[in-house]
C-alpha positions in Angstrom: 34.3 -10.3 26.1 35.5 -7.6 23.8 38.1 -10.0 22.4 35.3 -12.6 21.8 33.1 -10.1 20.0 36.0 -9.0 17.8 36.8 -12.7 17.0 33.1 -13.3 16.1 33.1 -10.3 13.8 36.3 -11.5 12.2 34.7 -14.9 11.6 31.8 -13.2 9.9 34.1 -11.4 7.6 35.9 -14.6 6.7 32.5 -16.2 5.9 31.6 -13.4 3.7 34.8 -13.4 1.8 34.6 -17.2 1.4 31.2 -17.3 -0.1 31.5 -14.2 -2.2 29.3 -11.1 -2.0 27.1 -12.2 -4.9 26.1 -15.3 -3.0 25.2 -13.7 0.3 21.5 -12.8 0.0 20.8 -11.8 3.6 22.1 -11.3 7.1 20.4 -14.5 8.2 22.5 -16.5 5.7 25.6 -15.2 7.5 24.2 -15.9 10.9 23.5 -19.5 9.9 27.2 -20.2 9.4 28.6 -18.3 12.4 28.7 -20.4 15.5 27.2 -18.5 18.5 28.2 -19.2 22.1 26.3 -18.6 25.3 24.8 -15.1 25.4 26.2 -12.4 27.6 23.2 -12.4 30.0 23.7 -16.1 30.7 27.5 -15.7 31.1 26.9 -13.1 33.7 24.3 -15.2 35.5 26.7 -18.2 35.6 29.6 -16.1 36.9 27.4 -14.8 39.7 26.2 -18.3 40.6 29.7 -19.8 40.9 31.9 -16.8 41.9 33.3 -17.1 45.5 31.7 -20.5 45.8 33.5 -23.3 47.7 34.1 -26.6 46.0 36.3 -29.8 46.3 38.3 -31.0 43.3 37.2 -34.4 41.9 40.6 -34.7 40.1 43.9 -32.9 39.6 43.5 -29.4 38.1 46.3 -28.3 35.8 47.0 -24.6 35.1 46.7 -23.3 31.5 48.6 -20.1 31.9 51.8 -20.8 33.7 54.7 -23.3 33.6 57.3 -23.4 36.4 60.7 -24.5 35.3 62.5 -27.2 37.3 66.0 -28.6 36.9 64.6 -31.7 35.2 61.6 -30.6 33.2 58.9 -27.9 33.0 56.0 -28.7 35.3 52.5 -27.2 35.3 51.1 -25.6 38.4 48.5 -28.1 39.7 45.9 -28.5 42.5 45.5 -32.1 43.6 42.3 -34.1 43.9 40.2 -33.6 47.1 41.4 -30.1 47.7 39.0 -27.5 48.9 39.1 -24.5 46.5 37.3 -21.2 46.0 36.0 -20.4 42.5 37.2 -17.0 41.5 35.4 -16.7 38.2 34.5 -18.4 34.9 36.1 -17.6 31.5 33.6 -18.4 28.8 35.8 -17.8 25.7 36.7 -20.6 23.3 36.3 -23.9 25.2 35.9 -22.2 28.6 37.9 -22.2 31.8 37.4 -21.9 35.5 39.7 -19.9 37.8 40.2 -21.2 41.3 42.3 -20.5 44.4 43.5 -23.2 46.8 43.7 -22.6 50.6 47.3 -21.4 50.2 46.4 -18.8 47.6 47.6 -20.8 44.6 45.6 -19.8 41.6 44.9 -22.2 38.7 43.1 -21.5 35.5 41.7 -25.0 34.5 40.2 -25.8 31.1 36.6 -26.7 31.0 37.1 -28.3 27.5 33.4 -28.0 26.5 32.4 -28.5 22.9 31.4 -25.4 21.0 29.0 -23.7 21.0 29.0 -23.2 24.7 25.7 -23.5 26.6 24.7 -23.1 30.3 23.9 -26.8 30.4 27.3 -27.9 29.0 29.2 -25.6 31.4 27.3 -26.7 34.5 27.6 -30.4 33.6 31.4 -30.0 33.2 31.7 -28.1 36.5 29.8 -31.0 38.1 32.4 -33.4 36.7 35.3 -31.3 37.9 34.1 -30.4 41.4 31.9 -31.5 44.4 29.9 -28.7 45.8 29.0 -30.4 49.1 31.2 -30.9 52.1 33.0 -34.4 52.2 31.2 -35.3 55.5 27.8 -34.7 53.9 28.7 -36.6 50.8 29.9 -39.6 52.9 26.5 -39.7 54.7 24.7 -39.6 51.3 26.9 -42.4 50.0 26.0 -44.6 53.0 22.3 -44.0 52.4 22.7 -44.8 48.8 25.0 -47.8 48.7 25.8 -48.8 52.3 28.9 -48.5 54.5 31.3 -50.6 52.4 30.7 -48.9 49.1 30.7 -45.4 50.8 34.1 -46.1 52.4 35.5 -47.2 49.1 34.1 -44.1 47.3 35.6 -41.8 49.9 39.0 -43.5 49.6 38.8 -43.6 45.8 38.8 -47.4 45.6 36.8 -49.8 43.5 35.9 -53.5 44.1 34.3 -56.3 42.1 30.5 -55.9 42.1 30.7 -52.1 42.8 27.7 -50.3 41.2 28.7 -48.3 38.1 27.5 -45.0 39.5 29.6 -45.5 42.7 32.7 -46.4 40.5 32.3 -43.2 38.6 31.9 -41.2 41.8 35.1 -42.9 43.2 37.4 -42.5 40.3 35.7 -39.7 38.4 34.7 -39.3 34.8 37.0 -41.5 32.6 39.2 -39.9 29.9 38.2 -42.6 27.4 35.4 -45.2 27.2 35.5 -48.2 25.0 32.4 -50.5 24.6 32.5 -54.0 23.3 30.5 -57.3 23.5 32.1 -60.0 25.6 30.3 -63.4 25.8 27.1 -61.7 24.6 27.4 -59.1 27.4 28.3 -55.5 27.0 31.6 -54.5 28.5 32.8 -50.9 29.1 36.5 -50.1 29.5 37.1 -46.9 31.3 40.6 -45.4 31.0 42.1 -42.8 33.3 45.3 -41.1 32.3 47.6 -40.0 35.1 50.8 -38.7 33.6 52.4 -41.7 31.8 50.3 -44.1 33.7 46.8 -45.4 32.7 44.4 -46.9 35.1 41.3 -48.9 33.8 38.0 -50.1 35.1 36.1 -52.9 33.3 32.3 -52.5 33.7 30.3 -55.7 33.0 26.6 -55.9 33.5 26.4 -52.5 35.1 28.9 -53.3 37.9 32.7 -53.4 38.2 34.1 -56.6 36.9 37.8 -55.9 37.3 40.3 -53.0 37.3 43.9 -52.2 36.6 46.0 -49.6 38.5 
């Protein structure tokens, strides 16, 4: 937090030097051009809410802080999808990060990648995209109630099928890295892209359901 405050102060100095002292008429003028993030009280409240909480990863988490050299190429420390983890803490500096431990004690600092300025809503939305906070068995029962046994089984196995509801497809494969929208035969088509290393998977959403997909 001290580092963040120093950076904010430095930003204010840059703003002042850029506009020139003669043009700065009030403190409010400076405040209007300095981007402010989530206030300290909200940061502490968020940390308390999520610290020591169990969660399950919706996708692979890559570590920001360490690289482990191998004979072939440097590899990032990762935690795979569907791993139960414990949230250690939140780092709400810059674009934000979440610190987690897996069951074997592997610690990963994963980027939240929220747009600035950070807000409680943005952070909680992003955490909901990265983690499930309910036990897999409870989620499976909820999927059955919502979509039936076939769709529930596909979601749990991270599969999609033609005619699958858009919400179920998102729950199955997660939030896409890219979304492209176009009109095909007077009907809106969405192309969801998922990057997995050098590989890209795609889902084509037509009329609110899965039309086809590429793995």
